[in-house]
All heavy atoms as a GROMACS GRO file, in nm:
protein
  568
    1ALA      N    1   1.346   0.789   0.679
    1ALA     CA    2   1.256   0.851   0.583
    1ALA      C    3   1.280   0.792   0.443
    1ALA      O    4   1.186   0.779   0.366
    1ALA     CB    5   1.273   1.001   0.582
    2PHE      N    6   1.404   0.759   0.411
    2PHE     CA    7   1.433   0.701   0.280
    2PHE      C    8   1.362   0.568   0.262
    2PHE      O    9   1.306   0.540   0.156
    2PHE     CB   10   1.584   0.684   0.263
    2PHE     CG   11   1.620   0.621   0.132
    2PHE    CD1   12   1.618   0.696   0.016
    2PHE    CD2   13   1.654   0.487   0.125
    2PHE    CE1   14   1.650   0.638  -0.107
    2PHE    CE2   15   1.686   0.428   0.003
    2PHE     CZ   16   1.684   0.505  -0.112
    3GLU      N   17   1.362   0.485   0.366
    3GLU     CA   18   1.298   0.354   0.357
    3GLU      C   19   1.148   0.368   0.335
    3GLU      O   20   1.090   0.294   0.256
    3GLU     CB   21   1.325   0.271   0.483
    3GLU     CG   22   1.469   0.228   0.499
    3GLU     CD   23   1.555   0.335   0.566
    3GLU    OE1   24   1.501   0.437   0.615
    3GLU    OE2   25   1.677   0.317   0.568
    4GLU      N   26   1.086   0.461   0.404
    4GLU     CA   27   0.942   0.481   0.388
    4GLU      C   28   0.910   0.530   0.248
    4GLU      O   29   0.815   0.486   0.184
    4GLU     CB   30   0.887   0.579   0.492
    4GLU     CG   31   0.878   0.522   0.631
    4GLU     CD   32   1.009   0.523   0.707
    4GLU    OE1   33   1.108   0.586   0.661
    4GLU    OE2   34   1.016   0.461   0.814
    5ASN      N   35   0.991   0.622   0.197
    5ASN     CA   36   0.970   0.672   0.062
    5ASN      C   37   0.980   0.558  -0.039
    5ASN      O   38   0.897   0.547  -0.131
    5ASN     CB   39   1.072   0.782   0.030
    5ASN     CG   40   1.042   0.850  -0.101
    5ASN    OD1   41   0.928   0.883  -0.130
    5ASN    ND2   42   1.145   0.870  -0.181
    6ALA      N   43   1.079   0.472  -0.023
    6ALA     CA   44   1.094   0.357  -0.113
    6ALA      C   45   0.975   0.262  -0.101
    6ALA      O   46   0.926   0.211  -0.202
    6ALA     CB   47   1.224   0.284  -0.082
    7LEU      N   48   0.928   0.240   0.021
    7LEU     CA   49   0.814   0.152   0.042
    7LEU      C   50   0.691   0.204  -0.030
    7LEU      O   51   0.623   0.131  -0.103
    7LEU     CB   52   0.785   0.138   0.192
    7LEU     CG   53   0.657   0.066   0.230
    7LEU    CD1   54   0.660  -0.080   0.186
    7LEU    CD2   55   0.633   0.078   0.380
    8PHE      N   56   0.662   0.333  -0.013
    8PHE     CA   57   0.543   0.390  -0.076
    8PHE      C   58   0.558   0.396  -0.228
    8PHE      O   59   0.462   0.379  -0.302
    8PHE     CB   60   0.511   0.526  -0.017
    8PHE     CG   61   0.471   0.518   0.129
    8PHE    CD1   62   0.536   0.592   0.224
    8PHE    CD2   63   0.369   0.433   0.170
    8PHE    CE1   64   0.501   0.584   0.358
    8PHE    CE2   65   0.333   0.423   0.303
    8PHE     CZ   66   0.399   0.498   0.397
    9TRP      N   67   0.680   0.417  -0.276
    9TRP     CA   68   0.706   0.416  -0.420
    9TRP      C   69   0.678   0.277  -0.477
    9TRP      O   70   0.611   0.262  -0.580
    9TRP     CB   71   0.849   0.459  -0.447
    9TRP     CG   72   0.883   0.458  -0.592
    9TRP    CD1   73   0.950   0.361  -0.661
    9TRP    CD2   74   0.849   0.557  -0.688
    9TRP    NE1   75   0.961   0.394  -0.793
    9TRP    CE2   76   0.899   0.514  -0.812
    9TRP    CE3   77   0.781   0.678  -0.681
    9TRP    CZ2   78   0.883   0.589  -0.929
    9TRP    CZ3   79   0.766   0.752  -0.797
    9TRP    CH2   80   0.816   0.707  -0.919
   10MET      N   81   0.729   0.174  -0.411
   10MET     CA   82   0.706   0.037  -0.458
   10MET      C   83   0.558   0.001  -0.453
   10MET      O   84   0.507  -0.067  -0.543
   10MET     CB   85   0.786  -0.062  -0.373
   10MET     CG   86   0.935  -0.056  -0.399
   10MET     SD   87   1.030  -0.184  -0.312
   10MET     CE   88   1.007  -0.134  -0.141
   11LEU      N   89   0.488   0.049  -0.351
   11LEU     CA   90   0.345   0.021  -0.341
   11LEU      C   91   0.270   0.086  -0.458
   11LEU      O   92   0.185   0.022  -0.520
   11LEU     CB   93   0.290   0.071  -0.207
   11LEU     CG   94   0.146   0.033  -0.176
   11LEU    CD1   95   0.131  -0.119  -0.164
   11LEU    CD2   96   0.099   0.101  -0.049
   12ARG      N   97   0.301   0.210  -0.489
   12ARG     CA   98   0.236   0.276  -0.602
   12ARG      C   99   0.266   0.203  -0.733
   12ARG      O  100   0.177   0.188  -0.817
   12ARG     CB  101   0.280   0.423  -0.611
   12ARG     CG  102   0.218   0.510  -0.506
   12ARG     CD  103   0.244   0.658  -0.531
   12ARG     NE  104   0.385   0.693  -0.524
   12ARG     CZ  105   0.448   0.730  -0.413
   12ARG    NH1  106   0.381   0.738  -0.300
   12ARG    NH2  107   0.575   0.762  -0.416
   13GLN      N  108   0.389   0.158  -0.751
   13GLN     CA  109   0.424   0.084  -0.871
   13GLN      C  110   0.345  -0.046  -0.881
   13GLN      O  111   0.298  -0.084  -0.988
   13GLN     CB  112   0.574   0.053  -0.874
   13GLN     CG  113   0.660   0.170  -0.910
   13GLN     CD  114   0.805   0.130  -0.917
   13GLN    OE1  115   0.860   0.069  -0.824
   13GLN    NE2  116   0.869   0.165  -1.026
   14LYS      N  117   0.331  -0.116  -0.770
   14LYS     CA  118   0.258  -0.243  -0.769
   14LYS      C  119   0.111  -0.220  -0.799
   14LYS      O  120   0.051  -0.298  -0.875
   14LYS     CB  121   0.276  -0.313  -0.634
   14LYS     CG  122   0.213  -0.450  -0.625
   14LYS     CD  123   0.259  -0.545  -0.735
   14LYS     CE  124   0.393  -0.603  -0.710
   14LYS     NZ  125   0.426  -0.713  -0.804
   15VAL      N  126   0.052  -0.116  -0.744
   15VAL     CA  127  -0.088  -0.085  -0.773
   15VAL      C  128  -0.105  -0.058  -0.922
   15VAL      O  129  -0.198  -0.110  -0.986
   15VAL     CB  130  -0.137   0.034  -0.688
   15VAL    CG1  131  -0.270   0.087  -0.739
   15VAL    CG2  132  -0.148  -0.007  -0.542
   16ALA      N  133  -0.015   0.018  -0.980
   16ALA     CA  134  -0.023   0.048  -1.123
   16ALA      C  135  -0.005  -0.079  -1.206
   16ALA      O  136  -0.075  -0.101  -1.306
   16ALA     CB  137   0.083   0.151  -1.161
   17GLU      N  138   0.086  -0.166  -1.164
   17GLU     CA  139   0.112  -0.292  -1.236
   17GLU      C  140  -0.010  -0.383  -1.235
   17GLU      O  141  -0.036  -0.453  -1.333
   17GLU     CB  142   0.231  -0.362  -1.169
   17GLU     CG  143   0.265  -0.498  -1.223
   17GLU     CD  144   0.374  -0.565  -1.140
   17GLU    OE1  145   0.470  -0.496  -1.098
   17GLU    OE2  146   0.363  -0.686  -1.117
   18LEU      N  147  -0.083  -0.383  -1.127
   18LEU     CA  148  -0.198  -0.473  -1.113
   18LEU      C  149  -0.329  -0.412  -1.162
   18LEU      O  150  -0.433  -0.479  -1.157
   18LEU     CB  151  -0.212  -0.516  -0.967
   18LEU     CG  152  -0.097  -0.600  -0.913
   18LEU    CD1  153  -0.114  -0.624  -0.763
   18LEU    CD2  154  -0.086  -0.732  -0.987
   19ASP      N  155  -0.324  -0.290  -1.209
   19ASP     CA  156  -0.445  -0.222  -1.256
   19ASP      C  157  -0.513  -0.304  -1.365
   19ASP      O  158  -0.450  -0.345  -1.461
   19ASP     CB  159  -0.410  -0.083  -1.309
   19ASP     CG  160  -0.534   0.000  -1.337
   19ASP    OD1  161  -0.629  -0.009  -1.258
   19ASP    OD2  162  -0.534   0.072  -1.438
   20GLY      N  163  -0.640  -0.330  -1.345
   20GLY     CA  164  -0.719  -0.404  -1.443
   20GLY      C  165  -0.713  -0.555  -1.427
   20GLY      O  166  -0.786  -0.626  -1.496
   21GLN      N  167  -0.629  -0.606  -1.340
   21GLN     CA  168  -0.622  -0.750  -1.318
   21GLN      C  169  -0.726  -0.793  -1.217
   21GLN      O  170  -0.756  -0.722  -1.122
   21GLN     CB  171  -0.483  -0.791  -1.269
   21GLN     CG  172  -0.375  -0.775  -1.373
   21GLN     CD  173  -0.244  -0.835  -1.327
   21GLN    OE1  174  -0.242  -0.925  -1.243
   21GLN    NE2  175  -0.134  -0.786  -1.380
   22ALA      N  176  -0.780  -0.910  -1.240
   22ALA     CA  177  -0.879  -0.968  -1.148
   22ALA      C  178  -0.804  -1.047  -1.041
   22ALA      O  179  -0.743  -1.149  -1.072
   22ALA     CB  180  -0.976  -1.056  -1.222
   23LEU      N  181  -0.809  -1.000  -0.920
   23LEU     CA  182  -0.746  -1.069  -0.809
   23LEU      C  183  -0.855  -1.124  -0.718
   23LEU      O  184  -0.968  -1.077  -0.720
   23LEU     CB  185  -0.657  -0.973  -0.730
   23LEU     CG  186  -0.545  -0.904  -0.807
   23LEU    CD1  187  -0.468  -0.811  -0.714
   23LEU    CD2  188  -0.451  -1.005  -0.870
   24SER      N  189  -0.819  -1.221  -0.638
   24SER     CA  190  -0.917  -1.278  -0.546
   24SER      C  191  -0.855  -1.293  -0.408
   24SER      O  192  -0.733  -1.285  -0.391
   24SER     CB  193  -0.967  -1.413  -0.597
   24SER     OG  194  -0.859  -1.504  -0.606
   25GLY      N  195  -0.941  -1.315  -0.312
   25GLY     CA  196  -0.897  -1.344  -0.175
   25GLY      C  197  -0.815  -1.234  -0.113
   25GLY      O  198  -0.846  -1.115  -0.126
   26ASP      N  199  -0.707  -1.274  -0.046
   26ASP     CA  200  -0.627  -1.177   0.027
   26ASP      C  201  -0.555  -1.079  -0.064
   26ASP      O  202  -0.529  -0.966  -0.027
   26ASP     CB  203  -0.530  -1.246   0.123
   26ASP     CG  204  -0.430  -1.338   0.056
   26ASP    OD1  205  -0.449  -1.374  -0.062
   26ASP    OD2  206  -0.331  -1.375   0.122
   27ARG      N  207  -0.524  -1.120  -0.188
   27ARG     CA  208  -0.460  -1.027  -0.282
   27ARG      C  209  -0.558  -0.917  -0.322
   27ARG      O  210  -0.519  -0.802  -0.337
   27ARG     CB  211  -0.405  -1.100  -0.403
   27ARG     CG  212  -0.284  -1.187  -0.364
   27ARG     CD  213  -0.215  -1.245  -0.483
   27ARG     NE  214  -0.124  -1.144  -0.537
   27ARG     CZ  215  -0.102  -1.128  -0.666
   27ARG    NH1  216  -0.162  -1.203  -0.756
   27ARG    NH2  217  -0.018  -1.036  -0.708
   28ALA      N  218  -0.685  -0.950  -0.341
   28ALA     CA  219  -0.785  -0.848  -0.375
   28ALA      C  220  -0.801  -0.750  -0.258
   28ALA      O  221  -0.809  -0.628  -0.279
   28ALA     CB  222  -0.918  -0.914  -0.409
   29GLU      N  223  -0.804  -0.801  -0.137
   29GLU     CA  224  -0.815  -0.716  -0.019
   29GLU      C  225  -0.692  -0.627  -0.005
   29GLU      O  226  -0.703  -0.508   0.028
   29GLU     CB  227  -0.832  -0.801   0.106
   29GLU     CG  228  -0.966  -0.872   0.114
   29GLU     CD  229  -0.975  -0.965   0.233
   29GLU    OE1  230  -0.904  -0.943   0.333
   29GLU    OE2  231  -1.054  -1.061   0.226
   30ALA      N  232  -0.575  -0.683  -0.031
   30ALA     CA  233  -0.451  -0.605  -0.022
   30ALA      C  234  -0.447  -0.496  -0.128
   30ALA      O  235  -0.400  -0.384  -0.101
   30ALA     CB  236  -0.330  -0.697  -0.036
   31LEU      N  237  -0.498  -0.525  -0.247
   31LEU     CA  238  -0.500  -0.423  -0.352
   31LEU      C  239  -0.595  -0.310  -0.315
   31LEU      O  240  -0.564  -0.192  -0.336
   31LEU     CB  241  -0.539  -0.486  -0.486
   31LEU     CG  242  -0.537  -0.391  -0.606
   31LEU    CD1  243  -0.400  -0.326  -0.624
   31LEU    CD2  244  -0.576  -0.466  -0.732
   32THR      N  245  -0.708  -0.343  -0.257
   32THR     CA  246  -0.801  -0.239  -0.210
   32THR      C  247  -0.735  -0.152  -0.105
   32THR      O  248  -0.744  -0.028  -0.109
   32THR     CB  249  -0.929  -0.304  -0.154
   32THR    OG1  250  -0.994  -0.376  -0.258
   32THR    CG2  251  -1.024  -0.200  -0.097
   33SER      N  252  -0.666  -0.214  -0.011
   33SER     CA  253  -0.596  -0.140   0.093
   33SER      C  254  -0.485  -0.054   0.032
   33SER      O  255  -0.469   0.063   0.070
   33SER     CB  256  -0.536  -0.238   0.194
   33SER     OG  257  -0.461  -0.171   0.291
   34ALA      N  258  -0.410  -0.109  -0.061
   34ALA     CA  259  -0.301  -0.035  -0.125
   34ALA      C  260  -0.355   0.086  -0.201
   34ALA      O  261  -0.297   0.195  -0.196
   34ALA     CB  262  -0.224  -0.126  -0.219
   35ARG      N  263  -0.465   0.067  -0.271
   35ARG     CA  264  -0.526   0.181  -0.342
   35ARG      C  265  -0.569   0.290  -0.245
   35ARG      O  266  -0.552   0.409  -0.271
   35ARG     CB  267  -0.644   0.134  -0.425
   35ARG     CG  268  -0.604   0.064  -0.551
   35ARG     CD  269  -0.724   0.036  -0.638
   35ARG     NE  270  -0.682  -0.027  -0.762
   35ARG     CZ  271  -0.732  -0.138  -0.811
   35ARG    NH1  272  -0.831  -0.200  -0.746
   35ARG    NH2  273  -0.688  -0.188  -0.924
   36ARG      N  274  -0.627   0.249  -0.134
   36ARG     CA  275  -0.671   0.346  -0.033
   36ARG      C  276  -0.551   0.424   0.021
   36ARG      O  277  -0.558   0.546   0.039
   36ARG     CB  278  -0.745   0.273   0.079
   36ARG     CG  279  -0.810   0.363   0.179
   36ARG     CD  280  -0.896   0.291   0.283
   36ARG     NE  281  -0.851   0.158   0.320
   36ARG     CZ  282  -0.913   0.044   0.285
   36ARG    NH1  283  -1.020   0.047   0.212
   36ARG    NH2  284  -0.866  -0.072   0.326
   37ILE      N  285  -0.441   0.356   0.045
   37ILE     CA  286  -0.320   0.422   0.094
   37ILE      C  287  -0.265   0.518  -0.012
   37ILE      O  288  -0.234   0.633   0.018
   37ILE     CB  289  -0.212   0.318   0.133
   37ILE    CG1  290  -0.258   0.241   0.256
   37ILE    CG2  291  -0.077   0.386   0.157
   37ILE    CD1  292  -0.177   0.116   0.285
   38CYS      N  293  -0.256   0.471  -0.135
   38CYS     CA  294  -0.200   0.554  -0.242
   38CYS      C  295  -0.289   0.673  -0.274
   38CYS      O  296  -0.240   0.781  -0.306
   38CYS     CB  297  -0.177   0.471  -0.367
   38CYS     SG  298  -0.046   0.348  -0.348
   39ASP      N  299  -0.420   0.656  -0.265
   39ASP     CA  300  -0.513   0.764  -0.295
   39ASP      C  301  -0.520   0.867  -0.184
   39ASP      O  302  -0.575   0.975  -0.204
   39ASP     CB  303  -0.654   0.708  -0.322
   39ASP     CG  304  -0.662   0.631  -0.452
   39ASP    OD1  305  -0.569   0.644  -0.535
   39ASP    OD2  306  -0.761   0.558  -0.471
   40ALA      N  307  -0.464   0.836  -0.068
   40ALA     CA  308  -0.470   0.926   0.047
   40ALA      C  309  -0.364   1.035   0.043
   40ALA      O  310  -0.361   1.121   0.128
   40ALA     CB  311  -0.457   0.847   0.177
   41VAL      N  312  -0.276   1.031  -0.056
   41VAL     CA  313  -0.169   1.130  -0.066
   41VAL      C  314  -0.232   1.267  -0.093
   41VAL      O  315  -0.322   1.277  -0.175
   41VAL     CB  316  -0.072   1.090  -0.179
   41VAL    CG1  317   0.034   1.196  -0.202
   41VAL    CG2  318  -0.009   0.956  -0.150
   42PRO      N  319  -0.195   1.376  -0.029
   42PRO     CA  320  -0.088   1.385   0.069
   42PRO      C  321  -0.133   1.335   0.207
   42PRO      O  322  -0.245   1.362   0.248
   42PRO     CB  323  -0.057   1.535   0.075
   42PRO     CG  324  -0.184   1.601   0.039
   42PRO     CD  325  -0.254   1.507  -0.057
   43TRP      N  326  -0.044   1.264   0.271
   43TRP     CA  327  -0.078   1.202   0.399
   43TRP      C  328  -0.077   1.300   0.515
   43TRP      O  329  -0.131   1.271   0.620
   43TRP     CB  330   0.017   1.087   0.429
   43TRP     CG  331   0.005   0.975   0.333
   43TRP    CD1  332  -0.108   0.904   0.305
   43TRP    CD2  333   0.106   0.920   0.251
   43TRP    NE1  334  -0.082   0.808   0.210
   43TRP    CE2  335   0.049   0.816   0.175
   43TRP    CE3  336   0.240   0.949   0.233
   43TRP    CZ2  337   0.121   0.741   0.083
   43TRP    CZ3  338   0.312   0.874   0.142
   43TRP    CH2  339   0.252   0.771   0.069
   44HIS      N  340  -0.014   1.414   0.499
   44HIS     CA  341  -0.003   1.506   0.613
   44HIS      C  342  -0.140   1.550   0.664
   44HIS      O  343  -0.152   1.591   0.779
   44HIS     CB  344   0.084   1.627   0.579
   44HIS     CG  345   0.023   1.721   0.480
   44HIS    ND1  346   0.041   1.704   0.345
   44HIS    CD2  347  -0.055   1.829   0.498
   44HIS    CE1  348  -0.025   1.801   0.283
   44HIS    NE2  349  -0.083   1.877   0.372
   45ASN      N  350  -0.243   1.537   0.582
   45ASN     CA  351  -0.378   1.571   0.628
   45ASN      C  352  -0.437   1.462   0.716
   45ASN      O  353  -0.537   1.485   0.783
   45ASN     CB  354  -0.470   1.594   0.509
   45ASN     CG  355  -0.429   1.713   0.428
   45ASN    OD1  356  -0.375   1.810   0.480
   45ASN    ND2  357  -0.453   1.707   0.298
   46LYS      N  358  -0.379   1.343   0.715
   46LYS     CA  359  -0.435   1.229   0.786
   46LYS      C  360  -0.346   1.179   0.900
   46LYS      O  361  -0.386   1.094   0.975
   46LYS     CB  362  -0.462   1.116   0.688
   46LYS     CG  363  -0.559   1.157   0.579
   46LYS     CD  364  -0.598   1.040   0.496
   46LYS     CE  365  -0.690   1.070   0.383
   46LYS     NZ  366  -0.779   1.180   0.390
   47ILE      N  367  -0.224   1.229   0.908
   47ILE     CA  368  -0.129   1.182   1.010
   47ILE      C  369  -0.112   1.290   1.116
   47ILE      O  370  -0.061   1.398   1.086
   47ILE     CB  371   0.006   1.147   0.946
   47ILE    CG1  372  -0.011   1.032   0.847
   47ILE    CG2  373   0.108   1.112   1.053
   47ILE    CD1  374   0.113   0.999   0.769
   48ASP      N  375  -0.158   1.259   1.235
   48ASP     CA  376  -0.146   1.353   1.346
   48ASP      C  377  -0.040   1.312   1.448
   48ASP      O  378   0.009   1.396   1.523
   48ASP     CB  379  -0.280   1.367   1.418
   48ASP     CG  380  -0.387   1.428   1.329
   48ASP    OD1  381  -0.355   1.523   1.253
   48ASP    OD2  382  -0.501   1.382   1.333
   49THR      N  383  -0.007   1.184   1.450
   49THR     CA  384   0.087   1.134   1.550
   49THR      C  385   0.186   1.037   1.486
   49THR      O  386   0.164   0.988   1.374
   49THR     CB  387   0.015   1.059   1.664
   49THR    OG1  388  -0.045   0.940   1.609
   49THR    CG2  389  -0.092   1.145   1.729
   50LEU      N  390   0.291   1.009   1.557
   50LEU     CA  391   0.387   0.910   1.511
   50LEU      C  392   0.320   0.774   1.496
   50LEU      O  393   0.350   0.699   1.403
   50LEU     CB  394   0.506   0.902   1.607
   50LEU     CG  395   0.616   0.802   1.571
   50LEU    CD1  396   0.673   0.832   1.434
   50LEU    CD2  397   0.725   0.804   1.676
   51GLU      N  398   0.229   0.743   1.585
   51GLU     CA  399   0.157   0.616   1.578
   51GLU      C  400   0.076   0.606   1.449
   51GLU      O  401   0.069   0.499   1.387
   51GLU     CB  402   0.068   0.596   1.700
   51GLU     CG  403   0.142   0.572   1.828
   51GLU     CD  404   0.198   0.701   1.891
   51GLU    OE1  405   0.149   0.812   1.858
   51GLU    OE2  406   0.292   0.690   1.971
   52ASP      N  407   0.015   0.718   1.406
   52ASP     CA  408  -0.058   0.719   1.279
   52ASP      C  409   0.035   0.684   1.163
   52ASP      O  410   0.000   0.606   1.076
   52ASP     CB  411  -0.121   0.856   1.251
   52ASP     CG  412  -0.232   0.893   1.346
   52ASP    OD1  413  -0.289   0.803   1.412
   52ASP    OD2  414  -0.264   1.013   1.353
   53PHE      N  415   0.155   0.744   1.164
   53PHE     CA  416   0.251   0.718   1.057
   53PHE      C  417   0.299   0.574   1.062
   53PHE      O  418   0.310   0.508   0.958
   53PHE     CB  419   0.370   0.813   1.067
   53PHE     CG  420   0.470   0.789   0.959
   53PHE    CD1  421   0.442   0.826   0.828
   53PHE    CD2  422   0.590   0.728   0.987
   53PHE    CE1  423   0.534   0.801   0.727
   53PHE    CE2  424   0.682   0.704   0.887
   53PHE     CZ  425   0.655   0.740   0.756
   54GLU      N  426   0.328   0.524   1.181
   54GLU     CA  427   0.373   0.386   1.193
   54GLU      C  428   0.267   0.288   1.144
   54GLU      O  429   0.298   0.188   1.079
   54GLU     CB  430   0.413   0.355   1.337
   54GLU     CG  431   0.542   0.424   1.377
   54GLU     CD  432   0.576   0.406   1.523
   54GLU    OE1  433   0.490   0.362   1.602
   54GLU    OE2  434   0.690   0.439   1.559
   55GLN      N  435   0.140   0.317   1.172
   55GLN     CA  436   0.032   0.231   1.125
   55GLN      C  437   0.023   0.236   0.972
   55GLN      O  438   0.004   0.132   0.907
   55GLN     CB  439  -0.102   0.272   1.186
   55GLN     CG  440  -0.215   0.176   1.151
   55GLN     CD  441  -0.189   0.036   1.201
   55GLN    OE1  442  -0.161   0.016   1.319
   55GLN    NE2  443  -0.198  -0.063   1.113
   56LEU      N  444   0.038   0.352   0.914
   56LEU     CA  445   0.037   0.366   0.769
   56LEU      C  446   0.150   0.285   0.707
   56LEU      O  447   0.130   0.214   0.609
   56LEU     CB  448   0.049   0.513   0.730
   56LEU     CG  449   0.054   0.543   0.581
   56LEU    CD1  450  -0.076   0.505   0.512
   56LEU    CD2  451   0.087   0.690   0.558
   57ARG      N  452   0.267   0.293   0.767
   57ARG     CA  453   0.383   0.218   0.718
   57ARG      C  454   0.359   0.067   0.730
   57ARG      O  455   0.390  -0.009   0.637
   57ARG     CB  456   0.507   0.260   0.796
   57ARG     CG  457   0.634   0.195   0.746
   57ARG     CD  458   0.754   0.243   0.820
   57ARG     NE  459   0.735   0.225   0.963
   57ARG     CZ  460   0.815   0.274   1.055
   57ARG    NH1  461   0.917   0.347   1.022
   57ARG    NH2  462   0.792   0.250   1.182
   58ARG      N  463   0.303   0.023   0.842
   58ARG     CA  464   0.274  -0.121   0.858
   58ARG      C  465   0.171  -0.167   0.757
   58ARG      O  466   0.186  -0.273   0.695
   58ARG     CB  467   0.224  -0.149   1.000
   58ARG     CG  468   0.332  -0.157   1.104
   58ARG     CD  469   0.280  -0.211   1.236
   58ARG     NE  470   0.175  -0.128   1.295
   58ARG     CZ  471   0.197  -0.026   1.376
   58ARG    NH1  472   0.320   0.007   1.411
   58ARG    NH2  473   0.095   0.044   1.426
   59ASP      N  474   0.066  -0.087   0.736
   59ASP     CA  475  -0.039  -0.124   0.640
   59ASP      C  476   0.018  -0.130   0.498
   59ASP      O  477  -0.015  -0.222   0.422
   59ASP     CB  478  -0.154  -0.023   0.644
   59ASP     CG  479  -0.232  -0.027   0.774
   59ASP    OD1  480  -0.216  -0.125   0.852
   59ASP    OD2  481  -0.309   0.068   0.798
   60ALA      N  482   0.102  -0.035   0.463
   60ALA     CA  483   0.163  -0.034   0.330
   60ALA      C  484   0.253  -0.157   0.312
   60ALA      O  485   0.248  -0.223   0.207
   60ALA     CB  486   0.242   0.094   0.308
   61GLY      N  487   0.333  -0.188   0.411
   61GLY     CA  488   0.422  -0.304   0.403
   61GLY      C  489   0.345  -0.434   0.393
   61GLY      O  490   0.381  -0.523   0.315
   62ALA      N  491   0.238  -0.445   0.471
   62ALA     CA  492   0.157  -0.567   0.467
   62ALA      C  493   0.091  -0.584   0.331
   62ALA      O  494   0.090  -0.694   0.274
   62ALA     CB  495   0.052  -0.564   0.578
   63ALA      N  496   0.035  -0.476   0.278
   63ALA     CA  497  -0.030  -0.483   0.146
   63ALA      C  498   0.071  -0.521   0.039
   63ALA      O  499   0.045  -0.609  -0.045
   63ALA     CB  500  -0.097  -0.350   0.113
   64LEU      N  501   0.187  -0.458   0.041
   64LEU     CA  502   0.289  -0.488  -0.060
   64LEU      C  503   0.336  -0.633  -0.050
   64LEU      O  504   0.355  -0.700  -0.152
   64LEU     CB  505   0.407  -0.392  -0.044
   64LEU     CG  506   0.514  -0.400  -0.153
   64LEU    CD1  507   0.454  -0.372  -0.291
   64LEU    CD2  508   0.626  -0.304  -0.123
   65SER      N  509   0.352  -0.682   0.070
   65SER     CA  510   0.394  -0.820   0.089
   65SER      C  511   0.296  -0.918   0.026
   65SER      O  512   0.336  -1.012  -0.044
   65SER     CB  513   0.409  -0.849   0.239
   65SER     OG  514   0.445  -0.982   0.261
   66VAL      N  515   0.168  -0.896   0.049
   66VAL     CA  516   0.066  -0.985  -0.007
   66VAL      C  517   0.061  -0.970  -0.159
   66VAL      O  518   0.053  -1.069  -0.232
   66VAL     CB  519  -0.072  -0.955   0.055
   66VAL    CG1  520  -0.182  -1.030  -0.018
   66VAL    CG2  521  -0.072  -0.991   0.203
   67LEU      N  522   0.069  -0.847  -0.209
   67LEU     CA  523   0.060  -0.825  -0.353
   67LEU      C  524   0.180  -0.882  -0.428
   67LEU      O  525   0.169  -0.914  -0.547
   67LEU     CB  526   0.045  -0.676  -0.383
   67LEU     CG  527  -0.087  -0.615  -0.338
   67LEU    CD1  528  -0.085  -0.465  -0.356
   67LEU    CD2  529  -0.204  -0.679  -0.411
   68ASN      N  530   0.294  -0.894  -0.362
   68ASN     CA  531   0.412  -0.949  -0.427
   68ASN      C  532   0.410  -1.101  -0.438
   68ASN      O  533   0.495  -1.158  -0.505
   68ASN     CB  534   0.538  -0.903  -0.355
   68ASN     CG  535   0.579  -0.764  -0.395
   68ASN    OD1  536   0.552  -0.721  -0.506
   68ASN    ND2  537   0.642  -0.692  -0.304
   69ARG      N  538   0.313  -1.164  -0.374
   69ARG     CA  539   0.301  -1.310  -0.386
   69ARG      C  540   0.256  -1.345  -0.526
   69ARG      O  541   0.179  -1.274  -0.589
   69ARG     CB  542   0.199  -1.365  -0.287
   69ARG     CG  543   0.246  -1.365  -0.147
   69ARG     CD  544   0.148  -1.444  -0.062
   69ARG     NE  545   0.136  -1.379   0.067
   69ARG     CZ  546   0.026  -1.373   0.138
   69ARG    NH1  547  -0.084  -1.429   0.096
   69ARG    NH2  548   0.026  -1.312   0.254
   70GLU      N  549   0.298  -1.458  -0.573
   70GLU     CA  550   0.256  -1.507  -0.705
   70GLU      C  551   0.112  -1.554  -0.700
   70GLU      O  552   0.063  -1.596  -0.596
   70GLU     CB  553   0.346  -1.623  -0.750
   70GLU     CG  554   0.488  -1.581  -0.777
   70GLU     CD  555   0.502  -1.485  -0.893
   70GLU    OE1  556   0.431  -1.504  -0.994
   70GLU    OE2  557   0.580  -1.390  -0.880
   71GLY      N  558   0.044  -1.549  -0.813
   71GLY     CA  559  -0.092  -1.601  -0.823
   71GLY      C  560  -0.194  -1.492  -0.816
   71GLY      O  561  -0.163  -1.375  -0.798
   72THR      N  562  -0.320  -1.532  -0.833
   72THR     CA  563  -0.429  -1.435  -0.827
   72THR      C  564  -0.522  -1.469  -0.715
   72THR      O  565  -0.518  -1.573  -0.656
   72THR     CB  566  -0.510  -1.434  -0.959
   72THR    OG1  567  -0.555  -1.564  -0.986
   72THR    CG2  568  -0.425  -1.380  -1.071
   0.00000   0.00000   0.00000
């Protein structure tokens, strides 16, 4: 649970950091996905199974990975 909390915290920080920046390509798509994940809080309304949570975690990790790349 600690790792997931840290992951979602870093994702929220990255979304805030990139606010107002013009991104393109996969970084723009990742930012859209990250915003959708961050705006979905609280997640308990959307997570019914362990698989739902695992998918959310994978999506958050993938978005953060792309957003951490250099460039626009």
